[in-house]
C-alpha angles and dihedrals in degrees: 000000000000091000092060096046118119130210129007120307132218115193129189127199128176115231091226095042110131088222105092115258086224089075091062096039089048092053093046091049092048091050092050092047088054089054099258128135107247129171125188122198116194107203116216116235092004127136128195110301090016099158104074132036123176090352095304133101114260120222089260088047090056090049092051091046091056089048091052091052092050091047092050091050091050094049104031106027 
């Protein structure tokens, strides 16, 4: 499916997520191999669904939000 992807991709993965990091690195690598722009951010101390807790952004969620804004500016200025 990576070959048919469109647009750049920004992925996030928590470093304590029970889902193997290899799933995210594998996707990023496949996208790059297909000629697509793919960035992967591994978030320190973050589990799966790390960005919101009790309806509010977590500290890591705020960090990832800032990263998303920078990434959007870099790719869609």
